[in-house]
N, CA, C and O atoms as a GROMACS GRO file, in nm:
protein
  404
    1MET      N    1   0.085  -0.118   0.000
    1MET     CA    2   0.000   0.000   0.000
    1MET      C    3   0.090   0.124   0.000
    1MET      O    4   0.183   0.135   0.079
    2LYS      N    5   0.059   0.218  -0.091
    2LYS     CA    6   0.133   0.343  -0.095
    2LYS      C    7   0.084   0.435   0.016
    2LYS      O    8  -0.036   0.444   0.041
    3LEU      N    9   0.177   0.502   0.081
    3LEU     CA   10   0.142   0.599   0.184
    3LEU      C   11   0.184   0.738   0.138
    3LEU      O   12   0.281   0.754   0.065
    4TYR      N   13   0.108   0.838   0.183
    4TYR     CA   14   0.132   0.976   0.143
    4TYR      C   15   0.144   1.063   0.266
    4TYR      O   16   0.077   1.038   0.366
    5PRO      N   17   0.230   1.166   0.259
    5PRO     CA   18   0.245   1.253   0.376
    5PRO      C   19   0.124   1.342   0.396
    5PRO      O   20   0.067   1.395   0.301
    6ARG      N   21   0.086   1.358   0.522
    6ARG     CA   22  -0.020   1.452   0.559
    6ARG      C   23   0.040   1.543   0.667
    6ARG      O   24   0.085   1.497   0.772
    7VAL      N   25   0.039   1.672   0.638
    7VAL     CA   26   0.099   1.770   0.730
    7VAL      C   27  -0.010   1.825   0.821
    7VAL      O   28  -0.117   1.865   0.775
    8SER      N   29   0.019   1.827   0.950
    8SER     CA   30  -0.074   1.885   1.047
    8SER      C   31   0.007   1.965   1.148
    8SER      O   32   0.130   1.973   1.138
    9ASP      N   33  -0.061   2.022   1.246
    9ASP     CA   34   0.009   2.097   1.351
    9ASP      C   35   0.101   2.007   1.432
    9ASP      O   36   0.198   2.054   1.491
   10ASP      N   37   0.072   1.877   1.433
   10ASP     CA   38   0.152   1.782   1.510
   10ASP      C   39   0.271   1.726   1.431
   10ASP      O   40   0.347   1.645   1.484
   11GLY      N   41   0.287   1.768   1.307
   11GLY     CA   42   0.397   1.719   1.225
   11GLY      C   43   0.345   1.647   1.102
   11GLY      O   44   0.234   1.672   1.056
   12ILE      N   45   0.428   1.557   1.050
   12ILE     CA   46   0.393   1.483   0.930
   12ILE      C   47   0.361   1.338   0.967
   12ILE      O   48   0.436   1.273   1.039
   13THR      N   49   0.248   1.289   0.916
   13THR     CA   50   0.213   1.148   0.931
   13THR      C   51   0.199   1.088   0.792
   13THR      O   52   0.174   1.160   0.695
   14TRP      N   53   0.216   0.957   0.782
   14TRP     CA   54   0.204   0.888   0.654
   14TRP      C   55   0.077   0.806   0.655
   14TRP      O   56   0.057   0.720   0.741
   15GLU      N   57  -0.010   0.833   0.557
   15GLU     CA   58  -0.141   0.769   0.553
   15GLU      C   59  -0.173   0.723   0.412
   15GLU      O   60  -0.114   0.773   0.316
   16PRO      N   61  -0.267   0.628   0.397
   16PRO     CA   62  -0.309   0.587   0.263
   16PRO      C   63  -0.387   0.700   0.195
   16PRO      O   64  -0.442   0.788   0.261
   17TYR      N   65  -0.391   0.698   0.061
   17TYR     CA   66  -0.464   0.800  -0.015
   17TYR      C   67  -0.611   0.796   0.022
   17TYR      O   68  -0.670   0.688   0.034
   18GLU      N   69  -0.670   0.912   0.039
   18GLU     CA   70  -0.812   0.923   0.070
   18GLU      C   71  -0.873   1.028  -0.023
   18GLU      O   72  -0.821   1.140  -0.032
   19PRO      N   73  -0.982   0.994  -0.092
   19PRO     CA   74  -1.044   1.093  -0.181
   19PRO      C   75  -1.080   1.220  -0.105
   19PRO      O   76  -1.126   1.214   0.009
   20GLN      N   77  -1.059   1.334  -0.169
   20GLN     CA   78  -1.088   1.462  -0.105
   20GLN      C   79  -1.150   1.557  -0.204
   20GLN      O   80  -1.120   1.554  -0.324
   21LEU      N   81  -1.236   1.640  -0.155
   21LEU     CA   82  -1.291   1.750  -0.231
   21LEU      C   83  -1.211   1.872  -0.188
   21LEU      O   84  -1.211   1.909  -0.071
   22VAL      N   85  -1.141   1.937  -0.283
   22VAL     CA   86  -1.050   2.045  -0.249
   22VAL      C   87  -1.086   2.170  -0.329
   22VAL      O   88  -1.106   2.164  -0.451
   23TYR      N   89  -1.093   2.283  -0.261
   23TYR     CA   90  -1.114   2.412  -0.326
   23TYR      C   91  -0.980   2.483  -0.336
   23TYR      O   92  -0.909   2.498  -0.237
   24PHE      N   93  -0.946   2.528  -0.458
   24PHE     CA   94  -0.823   2.603  -0.481
   24PHE      C   95  -0.862   2.749  -0.501
   24PHE      O   96  -0.906   2.786  -0.610
   25PRO      N   97  -0.846   2.833  -0.398
   25PRO     CA   98  -0.893   2.971  -0.408
   25PRO      C   99  -0.823   3.054  -0.515
   25PRO      O  100  -0.885   3.142  -0.575
   26HIS      N  101  -0.695   3.028  -0.540
   26HIS     CA  102  -0.623   3.111  -0.638
   26HIS      C  103  -0.670   3.086  -0.781
   26HIS      O  104  -0.666   3.177  -0.863
   27SER      N  105  -0.713   2.965  -0.810
   27SER     CA  106  -0.766   2.937  -0.945
   27SER      C  107  -0.918   2.929  -0.944
   27SER      O  108  -0.980   2.905  -1.047
   28ASP      N  109  -0.980   2.951  -0.826
   28ASP     CA  110  -1.125   2.952  -0.810
   28ASP      C  111  -1.189   2.827  -0.871
   28ASP      O  112  -1.280   2.836  -0.953
   29CYS      N  113  -1.138   2.710  -0.828
   29CYS     CA  114  -1.196   2.585  -0.877
   29CYS      C  115  -1.202   2.482  -0.765
   29CYS      O  116  -1.132   2.491  -0.665
   30LEU      N  117  -1.287   2.385  -0.786
   30LEU     CA  118  -1.312   2.278  -0.690
   30LEU      C  119  -1.285   2.147  -0.762
   30LEU      O  120  -1.334   2.126  -0.873
   31GLU      N  121  -1.207   2.057  -0.700
   31GLU     CA  122  -1.176   1.928  -0.761
   31GLU      C  123  -1.202   1.815  -0.663
   31GLU      O  124  -1.179   1.827  -0.543
   32PHE      N  125  -1.250   1.705  -0.719
   32PHE     CA  126  -1.268   1.582  -0.642
   32PHE      C  127  -1.208   1.469  -0.724
   32PHE      O  128  -1.243   1.451  -0.841
   33VAL      N  129  -1.118   1.392  -0.663
   33VAL     CA  130  -1.052   1.281  -0.732
   33VAL      C  131  -1.061   1.157  -0.644
   33VAL      O  132  -1.017   1.158  -0.529
   34LEU      N  133  -1.118   1.049  -0.700
   34LEU     CA  134  -1.136   0.925  -0.624
   34LEU      C  135  -1.010   0.842  -0.611
   34LEU      O  136  -0.991   0.774  -0.510
   35GLU      N  137  -0.922   0.847  -0.710
   35GLU     CA  138  -0.804   0.761  -0.712
   35GLU      C  139  -0.677   0.843  -0.726
   35GLU      O  140  -0.678   0.951  -0.784
   36ASP      N  141  -0.570   0.791  -0.670
   36ASP     CA  142  -0.440   0.855  -0.683
   36ASP      C  143  -0.374   0.806  -0.810
   36ASP      O  144  -0.301   0.707  -0.810
   37THR      N  145  -0.401   0.875  -0.919
   37THR     CA  146  -0.347   0.837  -1.048
   37THR      C  147  -0.341   0.960  -1.138
   37THR      O  148  -0.395   1.065  -1.103
   38THR      N  149  -0.276   0.948  -1.251
   38THR     CA  150  -0.272   1.056  -1.348
   38THR      C  151  -0.411   1.072  -1.408
   38THR      O  152  -0.478   0.974  -1.439
   39VAL      N  153  -0.455   1.196  -1.423
   39VAL     CA  154  -0.589   1.221  -1.475
   39VAL      C  155  -0.584   1.300  -1.606
   39VAL      O  156  -0.488   1.372  -1.634
   40VAL      N  157  -0.689   1.284  -1.684
   40VAL     CA  158  -0.710   1.359  -1.807
   40VAL      C  159  -0.837   1.441  -1.786
   40VAL      O  160  -0.940   1.387  -1.746
   41TYR      N  161  -0.829   1.571  -1.814
   41TYR     CA  162  -0.944   1.660  -1.797
   41TYR      C  163  -1.026   1.660  -1.926
   41TYR      O  164  -0.973   1.688  -2.034
   42ASP      N  165  -1.154   1.630  -1.915
   42ASP     CA  166  -1.245   1.626  -2.029
   42ASP      C  167  -1.354   1.730  -2.005
   42ASP      O  168  -1.449   1.705  -1.931
   43GLU      N  169  -1.339   1.848  -2.066
   43GLU     CA  170  -1.436   1.955  -2.043
   43GLU      C  171  -1.568   1.920  -2.110
   43GLU      O  172  -1.574   1.901  -2.232
   44VAL      N  173  -1.674   1.912  -2.030
   44VAL     CA  174  -1.806   1.874  -2.081
   44VAL      C  175  -1.900   1.994  -2.096
   44VAL      O  176  -2.000   1.986  -2.167
   45ALA      N  177  -1.868   2.103  -2.031
   45ALA     CA  178  -1.943   2.228  -2.041
   45ALA      C  179  -1.849   2.338  -1.991
   45ALA      O  180  -1.751   2.309  -1.923
   46PRO      N  181  -1.878   2.464  -2.024
   46PRO     CA  182  -1.791   2.571  -1.975
   46PRO      C  183  -1.780   2.566  -1.821
   46PRO      O  184  -1.880   2.576  -1.750
   47GLY      N  185  -1.658   2.550  -1.772
   47GLY     CA  186  -1.634   2.548  -1.628
   47GLY      C  187  -1.657   2.415  -1.560
   47GLY      O  188  -1.643   2.406  -1.438
   48ILE      N  189  -1.693   2.311  -1.635
   48ILE     CA  190  -1.717   2.178  -1.576
   48ILE      C  191  -1.638   2.074  -1.654
   48ILE      O  192  -1.654   2.060  -1.775
   49SER      N  193  -1.552   2.000  -1.584
   49SER     CA  194  -1.473   1.895  -1.647
   49SER      C  195  -1.489   1.764  -1.571
   49SER      O  196  -1.501   1.763  -1.448
   50LEU      N  197  -1.489   1.655  -1.645
   50LEU     CA  198  -1.481   1.522  -1.584
   50LEU      C  199  -1.335   1.483  -1.581
   50LEU      O  200  -1.262   1.510  -1.677
   51LEU      N  201  -1.292   1.421  -1.473
   51LEU     CA  202  -1.156   1.372  -1.464
   51LEU      C  203  -1.160   1.223  -1.493
   51LEU      O  204  -1.230   1.147  -1.426
   52ARG      N  205  -1.082   1.182  -1.592
   52ARG     CA  206  -1.080   1.042  -1.633
   52ARG      C  207  -0.943   0.983  -1.608
   52ARG      O  208  -0.844   1.055  -1.594
   53ASP      N  209  -0.938   0.849  -1.602
   53ASP     CA  210  -0.808   0.782  -1.591
   53ASP      C  211  -0.730   0.807  -1.720
   53ASP      O  212  -0.785   0.859  -1.817
   54LEU      N  213  -0.604   0.770  -1.721
   54LEU     CA  214  -0.516   0.800  -1.833
   54LEU      C  215  -0.566   0.741  -1.964
   54LEU      O  216  -0.542   0.799  -2.070
   55LYS      N  217  -0.635   0.628  -1.959
   55LYS     CA  218  -0.689   0.566  -2.080
   55LYS      C  219  -0.818   0.636  -2.124
   55LYS      O  220  -0.865   0.613  -2.236
   56GLY      N  221  -0.875   0.721  -2.038
   56GLY     CA  222  -0.994   0.798  -2.073
   56GLY      C  223  -1.123   0.720  -2.066
   56GLY      O  224  -1.225   0.768  -2.116
   57ARG      N  225  -1.122   0.603  -2.006
   57ARG     CA  226  -1.241   0.518  -2.003
   57ARG      C  227  -1.322   0.534  -1.875
   57ARG      O  228  -1.445   0.522  -1.877
   58LYS      N  229  -1.254   0.562  -1.766
   58LYS     CA  230  -1.319   0.560  -1.636
   58LYS      C  231  -1.321   0.700  -1.575
   58LYS      O  232  -1.216   0.765  -1.566
   59VAL      N  233  -1.438   0.748  -1.535
   59VAL     CA  234  -1.448   0.878  -1.468
   59VAL      C  235  -1.408   0.859  -1.322
   59VAL      O  236  -1.465   0.776  -1.251
   60ILE      N  237  -1.310   0.937  -1.278
   60ILE     CA  238  -1.263   0.925  -1.140
   60ILE      C  239  -1.273   1.056  -1.062
   60ILE      O  240  -1.222   1.066  -0.951
   61GLY      N  241  -1.339   1.155  -1.120
   61GLY     CA  242  -1.356   1.279  -1.047
   61GLY      C  243  -1.415   1.389  -1.132
   61GLY      O  244  -1.460   1.365  -1.244
   62PHE      N  245  -1.414   1.510  -1.077
   62PHE     CA  246  -1.466   1.625  -1.150
   62PHE      C  247  -1.394   1.751  -1.107
   62PHE      O  248  -1.329   1.756  -1.002
   63LYS      N  249  -1.407   1.853  -1.192
   63LYS     CA  250  -1.353   1.986  -1.162
   63LYS      C  251  -1.460   2.086  -1.203
   63LYS      O  252  -1.513   2.080  -1.314
   64ILE      N  253  -1.491   2.180  -1.113
   64ILE     CA  254  -1.583   2.288  -1.147
   64ILE      C  255  -1.516   2.420  -1.112
   64ILE      O  256  -1.438   2.429  -1.018
   65GLU      N  257  -1.549   2.522  -1.189
   65GLU     CA  258  -1.480   2.650  -1.175
   65GLU      C  259  -1.577   2.765  -1.151
   65GLU      O  260  -1.696   2.756  -1.181
   66GLY      N  261  -1.524   2.872  -1.098
   66GLY     CA  262  -1.596   2.998  -1.086
   66GLY      C  263  -1.712   2.998  -0.989
   66GLY      O  264  -1.705   2.937  -0.883
   67SER      N  265  -1.820   3.067  -1.027
   67SER     CA  266  -1.933   3.086  -0.936
   67SER      C  267  -1.999   2.953  -0.899
   67SER      O  268  -2.051   2.939  -0.788
   68LEU      N  269  -1.997   2.856  -0.989
   68LEU     CA  270  -2.054   2.725  -0.957
   68LEU      C  271  -1.975   2.659  -0.844
   68LEU      O  272  -2.034   2.597  -0.756
   69ALA      N  273  -1.844   2.670  -0.848
   69ALA     CA  274  -1.761   2.614  -0.741
   69ALA      C  275  -1.793   2.680  -0.608
   69ALA      O  276  -1.805   2.612  -0.506
   70ARG      N  277  -1.808   2.810  -0.608
   70ARG     CA  278  -1.840   2.881  -0.483
   70ARG      C  279  -1.978   2.843  -0.433
   70ARG      O  280  -2.000   2.837  -0.312
   71HIS      N  281  -2.073   2.819  -0.524
   71HIS     CA  282  -2.206   2.774  -0.485
   71HIS      C  283  -2.200   2.635  -0.420
   71HIS      O  284  -2.266   2.611  -0.319
   72VAL      N  285  -2.123   2.545  -0.479
   72VAL     CA  286  -2.110   2.409  -0.425
   72VAL      C  287  -2.048   2.412  -0.286
   72VAL      O  288  -2.083   2.329  -0.202
   73LEU      N  289  -1.958   2.505  -0.261
   73LEU     CA  290  -1.894   2.514  -0.129
   73LEU      C  291  -1.996   2.539  -0.018
   73LEU      O  292  -1.969   2.511   0.098
   74LYS      N  293  -2.113   2.592  -0.054
   74LYS     CA  294  -2.216   2.619   0.046
   74LYS      C  295  -2.296   2.493   0.080
   74LYS      O  296  -2.369   2.491   0.180
   75ALA      N  297  -2.284   2.387  -0.002
   75ALA     CA  298  -2.358   2.261   0.021
   75ALA      C  299  -2.291   2.180   0.131
   75ALA      O  300  -2.170   2.190   0.150
   76PRO      N  301  -2.368   2.098   0.203
   76PRO     CA  302  -2.307   2.011   0.304
   76PRO      C  303  -2.207   1.915   0.240
   76PRO      O  304  -2.236   1.858   0.134
   77ALA      N  305  -2.093   1.896   0.301
   77ALA     CA  306  -1.987   1.813   0.245
   77ALA      C  307  -2.032   1.669   0.224
   77ALA      O  308  -1.982   1.601   0.134
   78ARG      N  309  -2.125   1.620   0.305
   78ARG     CA  310  -2.169   1.481   0.292
   78ARG      C  311  -2.233   1.452   0.156
   78ARG      O  312  -2.243   1.336   0.116
   79HIS      N  313  -2.276   1.555   0.085
   79HIS     CA  314  -2.336   1.536  -0.047
   79HIS      C  315  -2.234   1.486  -0.148
   79HIS      O  316  -2.273   1.435  -0.253
   80PHE      N  317  -2.105   1.498  -0.118
   80PHE     CA  318  -2.000   1.460  -0.212
   80PHE      C  319  -1.931   1.330  -0.175
   80PHE      O  320  -1.837   1.288  -0.243
   81ASP      N  321  -1.976   1.266  -0.071
   81ASP     CA  322  -1.915   1.139  -0.031
   81ASP      C  323  -1.960   1.031  -0.130
   81ASP      O  324  -2.080   1.015  -0.152
   82PRO      N  325  -1.866   0.956  -0.189
   82PRO     CA  326  -1.904   0.856  -0.289
   82PRO      C  327  -1.978   0.736  -0.231
   82PRO      O  328  -2.034   0.656  -0.306
   83ARG      N  329  -1.979   0.723  -0.100
   83ARG     CA  330  -2.051   0.613  -0.037
   83ARG      C  331  -2.199   0.647  -0.025
   83ARG      O  332  -2.238   0.762  -0.042
   84SER      N  333  -2.280   0.548   0.004
   84SER     CA  334  -2.422   0.573   0.020
   84SER      C  335  -2.445   0.659   0.145
   84SER      O  336  -2.361   0.660   0.235
   85PRO      N  337  -2.558   0.732   0.151
   85PRO     CA  338  -2.583   0.818   0.267
   85PRO      C  339  -2.581   0.742   0.400
   85PRO      O  340  -2.546   0.798   0.503
   86GLU      N  341  -2.619   0.615   0.396
   86GLU     CA  342  -2.620   0.537   0.520
   86GLU      C  343  -2.478   0.509   0.569
   86GLU      O  344  -2.455   0.498   0.689
   87GLN      N  345  -2.382   0.498   0.476
   87GLN     CA  346  -2.245   0.466   0.514
   87GLN      C  347  -2.160   0.590   0.539
   87GLN      O  348  -2.062   0.585   0.613
   88ALA      N  349  -2.198   0.702   0.479
   88ALA     CA  350  -2.116   0.821   0.488
   88ALA      C  351  -2.129   0.887   0.624
   88ALA      O  352  -2.241   0.914   0.670
   89PRO      N  353  -2.017   0.914   0.690
   89PRO     CA  354  -2.025   0.984   0.818
   89PRO      C  355  -2.056   1.131   0.796
   89PRO      O  356  -2.041   1.183   0.685
   90GLU      N  357  -2.100   1.197   0.900
   90GLU     CA  358  -2.118   1.341   0.892
   90GLU      C  359  -1.980   1.402   0.865
   90GLU      O  360  -1.882   1.364   0.928
   91ALA      N  361  -1.973   1.494   0.775
   91ALA     CA  362  -1.847   1.557   0.741
   91ALA      C  363  -1.868   1.707   0.731
   91ALA      O  364  -1.980   1.754   0.708
   92GLU      N  365  -1.763   1.781   0.749
   92GLU     CA  366  -1.773   1.926   0.743
   92GLU      C  367  -1.658   1.980   0.662
   92GLU      O  368  -1.554   1.916   0.646
   93TRP      N  369  -1.678   2.101   0.609
   93TRP     CA  370  -1.570   2.166   0.538
   93TRP      C  371  -1.462   2.201   0.638
   93TRP      O  372  -1.491   2.243   0.750
   94LYS      N  373  -1.338   2.185   0.599
   94LYS     CA  374  -1.226   2.213   0.687
   94LYS      C  375  -1.165   2.346   0.644
   94LYS      O  376  -1.101   2.355   0.539
   95GLU      N  377  -1.183   2.447   0.723
   95GLU     CA  378  -1.130   2.581   0.696
   95GLU      C  379  -1.178   2.636   0.563
   95GLU      O  380  -1.114   2.725   0.507
   96GLY      N  381  -1.289   2.584   0.509
   96GLY     CA  382  -1.342   2.634   0.384
   96GLY      C  383  -1.257   2.604   0.264
   96GLY      O  384  -1.284   2.654   0.154
   97ILE      N  385  -1.153   2.522   0.281
   97ILE     CA  386  -1.061   2.495   0.170
   97ILE      C  387  -1.059   2.347   0.135
   97ILE      O  388  -1.062   2.312   0.017
   98GLU      N  389  -1.054   2.261   0.233
   98GLU     CA  390  -1.040   2.120   0.205
   98GLU      C  391  -1.141   2.042   0.284
   98GLU      O  392  -1.172   2.075   0.398
   99TRP      N  393  -1.194   1.938   0.224
   99TRP     CA  394  -1.291   1.853   0.290
   99TRP      C  395  -1.237   1.713   0.300
   99TRP      O  396  -1.189   1.658   0.202
  100ASN      N  397  -1.245   1.657   0.418
  100ASN     CA  398  -1.202   1.518   0.439
  100ASN      C  399  -1.319   1.438   0.488
  100ASN      O  400  -1.403   1.488   0.563
  101ARG      N  401  -1.327   1.312   0.446
  101ARG     CA  402  -1.433   1.224   0.495
  101ARG      C  403  -1.398   1.181   0.635
  101ARG      O  404  -1.473   1.106   0.697
   0.00000   0.00000   0.00000
């Protein structure tokens, strides 16, 4: 299993990859990626892209930009958990920038 560094106030810990919904304020976009792999951006509408695996067959995430991204940030984070509502724990936005399950 590959482990990735996670930086916190307590230092650096090594953890397995976990899907995250992340808002990038400088580019005003929101991205969600299910797998730790190289992605190809497939723009399906202005400001909305599907993220596909390198072969382009499997959708593994999305990217939204601009006012739509800011609108989505107002929604409860649990709406973006890929698990069923019964399995998904309550989740909250973390500092308005990153969401963790």
